[in-house]
C-alpha positions as CSV (number, residue, x, y, z in Angstrom):
1,X,21.1,-32.0,-34.9
2,X,20.0,-35.6,-34.7
3,X,16.4,-36.6,-33.9
4,X,17.6,-37.9,-30.5
5,X,19.3,-34.5,-29.8
6,X,16.2,-32.6,-30.7
7,X,14.1,-34.8,-28.4
8,X,16.5,-34.3,-25.6
9,X,16.4,-30.5,-26.1
10,X,12.6,-30.5,-26.2
11,X,12.5,-32.5,-23.0
12,X,14.9,-30.1,-21.4
13,X,12.8,-27.1,-22.4
14,X,9.6,-28.8,-21.1
15,X,11.3,-29.6,-17.8
16,X,12.6,-26.0,-17.4
17,X,9.1,-24.7,-18.2
18,X,7.5,-26.9,-15.6
19,X,10.1,-26.0,-13.0
20,X,9.7,-22.3,-13.7
21,X,5.9,-22.6,-13.4
22,X,6.3,-24.5,-10.2
23,X,8.6,-21.8,-8.8
24,X,6.2,-19.0,-9.7
25,X,3.2,-20.9,-8.2
26,X,5.2,-21.6,-5.1
27,X,6.2,-18.0,-4.7
28,X,2.6,-16.8,-5.1
29,X,1.4,-19.4,-2.5
30,X,4.2,-18.6,0.0
31,X,3.7,-14.8,-0.2
32,X,0.0,-15.1,0.0
33,X,0.3,-17.2,3.2
34,X,2.6,-14.6,4.8
35,X,0.2,-11.8,3.9
36,X,-3.0,-13.4,4.8
37,X,-1.8,-14.8,8.1
38,X,-0.4,-11.4,9.0
39,X,-3.5,-9.6,8.0
40,X,-6.0,-12.0,9.6
41,X,-8.3,-10.2,12.0
42,X,-6.5,-6.9,11.3
43,X,-8.5,-5.5,8.4
44,X,-11.5,-3.4,9.3
45,X,-14.2,-1.2,7.7
46,X,-14.1,2.5,8.3
47,X,-16.9,2.4,10.9
48,X,-15.3,-0.4,13.0
49,X,-11.6,0.5,12.7
50,X,-9.7,0.8,16.0
51,X,-8.2,4.1,17.1
52,X,-4.7,5.1,16.1
53,X,-2.8,8.4,16.2
54,X,-2.1,8.3,12.4
55,X,-3.5,6.8,9.3
56,X,-1.2,6.2,6.3
57,X,-3.2,6.9,3.2
58,X,-1.6,5.2,0.2
59,X,-1.6,7.0,-3.2
60,X,-3.1,5.8,-6.4
61,X,-4.0,7.2,-9.9
62,X,-5.3,10.7,-10.3
63,X,-7.4,12.1,-13.2
64,X,-7.3,15.8,-14.2
65,X,-5.7,16.7,-10.9
66,X,-8.3,14.9,-8.8
67,X,-8.3,11.5,-7.2
68,X,-9.5,8.8,-9.6
69,X,-11.8,6.1,-8.4
70,X,-9.5,4.1,-6.1
71,X,-7.8,7.1,-4.6
72,X,-11.1,8.9,-4.1
73,X,-12.4,5.9,-2.0
74,X,-9.2,6.0,0.1
75,X,-9.5,9.8,0.7
76,X,-13.1,9.4,1.7
77,X,-12.3,6.7,4.2
78,X,-9.4,8.8,5.6
79,X,-11.7,11.8,6.0
80,X,-14.2,9.7,7.8
81,X,-11.6,8.3,10.2
82,X,-10.6,11.9,11.2
83,X,-14.3,13.0,11.4
84,X,-15.1,10.1,13.7
85,X,-12.1,10.8,16.0
86,X,-10.4,7.5,15.2
87,X,-7.3,9.2,14.0
88,X,-5.7,12.5,14.6
89,X,-3.2,12.9,11.7
90,X,-3.1,11.6,8.1
91,X,0.2,10.7,6.4
92,X,-0.5,11.1,2.7
93,X,2.0,8.8,1.0
94,X,2.3,8.6,-2.7
95,X,4.0,9.8,-5.8
96,X,4.3,13.5,-6.0
97,X,5.4,13.3,-9.6
98,X,3.3,10.4,-10.8
99,X,2.6,9.6,-14.4
100,X,-1.1,10.5,-13.9
101,X,-0.3,13.6,-11.8
102,X,0.6,14.7,-8.3
103,X,-1.1,12.2,-5.9
104,X,-0.3,14.2,-2.8
105,X,-1.8,17.4,-4.1
106,X,-4.9,15.6,-5.2
107,X,-5.4,14.0,-1.8
108,X,-4.6,17.2,0.0
109,X,-7.0,19.3,-2.1
110,X,-9.8,16.8,-1.7
111,X,-9.4,16.5,2.1
112,X,-9.2,20.3,2.7
113,X,-12.3,20.7,0.5
114,X,-14.1,18.3,2.8
115,X,-13.2,20.5,5.8
116,X,-10.2,18.5,7.1
117,X,-7.8,20.9,8.9
118,X,-4.5,21.1,6.9
119,X,-2.6,20.9,10.1
120,X,-3.7,17.3,10.3
121,X,-2.1,16.5,7.0
122,X,1.6,15.4,6.5
123,X,2.8,14.8,3.0
124,X,5.2,12.1,1.8
125,X,5.7,12.6,-2.0
126,X,8.2,9.8,-2.1
127,X,5.9,6.9,-1.3
128,X,6.6,5.5,-4.7
129,X,5.2,2.0,-4.0
130,X,3.7,0.2,-1.0
131,X,7.0,-0.9,0.5
132,X,8.4,2.6,0.2
133,X,5.4,4.1,1.9
134,X,5.7,1.7,4.8
135,X,9.4,1.9,5.3
136,X,9.4,5.7,5.0
137,X,6.4,5.9,7.4
138,X,8.5,4.1,10.0
139,X,12.0,5.3,9.3
140,X,11.5,8.8,8.0
141,X,8.4,9.8,9.9
142,X,8.9,7.8,13.1
143,X,5.5,6.1,13.0
144,X,5.1,3.1,15.3
145,X,1.3,2.8,15.4
146,X,-1.0,3.5,12.5
147,X,-4.0,2.5,10.3
148,X,-3.2,1.9,6.7
149,X,-5.9,2.8,4.2
150,X,-6.3,1.0,0.8
151,X,-8.9,-1.4,-0.6
152,X,-9.4,-5.0,-1.4
153,X,-6.4,-7.4,-1.5
154,X,-4.0,-4.5,-1.5
155,X,-5.1,-3.6,2.1
156,X,-3.8,-6.9,3.4
157,X,-0.5,-6.6,1.5
158,X,0.0,-3.0,2.7
159,X,-0.8,-4.1,6.3
160,X,1.7,-6.9,6.1
161,X,4.4,-4.7,4.6
162,X,3.8,-1.9,7.2
163,X,4.0,-4.4,10.0
164,X,7.2,-5.8,8.5
165,X,8.6,-2.3,8.6
166,X,8.0,-2.2,12.3
167,X,4.7,-0.4,12.5
168,X,1.9,-1.8,14.7
169,X,-0.6,-1.5,11.8
170,X,-4.2,-2.3,11.2
171,X,-5.8,-2.1,7.8
172,X,-8.8,0.0,6.7
173,X,-10.6,-1.2,3.6
174,X,-12.1,1.6,1.4
175,X,-14.3,-0.4,-0.9
176,X,-14.9,0.9,-4.4
177,X,-17.4,-0.2,-7.2
178,X,-15.6,-1.3,-10.4
179,X,-16.5,-3.2,-13.4
180,X,-15.9,-7.0,-13.6
181,X,-13.0,-6.6,-16.1
182,X,-11.4,-3.9,-13.9
183,X,-11.8,-6.2,-10.8
184,X,-10.1,-9.1,-12.7
185,X,-7.2,-6.8,-13.7
186,X,-6.8,-5.7,-10.1
187,X,-6.9,-9.2,-8.9
188,X,-4.2,-10.3,-11.4
189,X,-2.0,-7.4,-10.6
190,X,-2.3,-8.0,-6.8
191,X,-1.5,-11.8,-7.2
192,X,1.7,-10.9,-9.1
193,X,2.6,-8.1,-6.6
194,X,2.6,-10.5,-3.6
195,X,5.8,-12.5,-4.6
196,X,7.5,-9.2,-5.2
197,X,6.6,-8.0,-1.8
198,X,8.0,-11.1,-0.2
199,X,11.2,-10.9,-2.3
200,X,11.9,-7.3,-1.3
201,X,11.3,-8.3,2.3
202,X,13.7,-11.2,2.1
203,X,16.3,-9.0,0.3
204,X,15.7,-6.1,2.8
205,X,15.3,-3.8,-0.2
206,X,15.6,-0.1,0.9
207,X,13.1,2.5,-0.1
208,X,13.7,4.1,-3.5
209,X,14.2,7.5,-1.9
210,X,15.8,7.6,1.6
211,X,15.3,10.9,3.5
212,X,16.6,12.0,6.9
213,X,14.2,11.5,9.8
214,X,11.6,14.3,10.4
215,X,9.4,15.1,13.3
216,X,6.6,16.4,11.0
217,X,4.1,13.7,12.2
218,X,5.0,14.3,15.9
219,X,4.6,18.1,15.5
220,X,1.2,17.6,13.7
221,X,0.0,15.4,16.5
222,X,1.1,17.9,19.1
223,X,-0.5,20.8,17.3
224,X,-4.0,19.1,16.8
225,X,-4.0,17.8,20.4
226,X,-3.8,21.3,21.9
């Protein structure tokens, strides 16, 4: 290969790198605008959240069968929403066979130990990611109005994805204390997750597991309202 050819190849590689970087940045910016605009004015703390018939509690890592830090904060927030009368039923949506353990069982055990009536709990063990949880909440469980419980930047993304699924959703932030390195890792993970959320929206990606519709949430609501 001649020197001119090598220079031409190098310029081509640099141009491709710049274009790729620009595309990545553009995707992050566009997805962040969608999420932040959708979530603006719709994310609340536990004590000032609006009322809704159902709260969708999103799963996260468990440790030794119990909710780890992030999930424990979500479960605490969910329990307080029920105790305050803001919601009637909790849809526990997560991975029932997760790498760290059964997220649904961990949430259920913790909530029942806190005195939450098991009749108020509906389990979705196939909420394998945020989009799956939102789509299944709408399509499988027939939810049209809900609060969605998470924390930090993920609350806004979950809210946007649930609203995109057809749910009139508001977000509830369940803050958790973490170290600076952990916060940085979470920030980086969330920034990268946003373009993926936008892409699955544009491609209309179905949930990983599709199940026939069930009236489990409706029956739970009817039971606890007696």
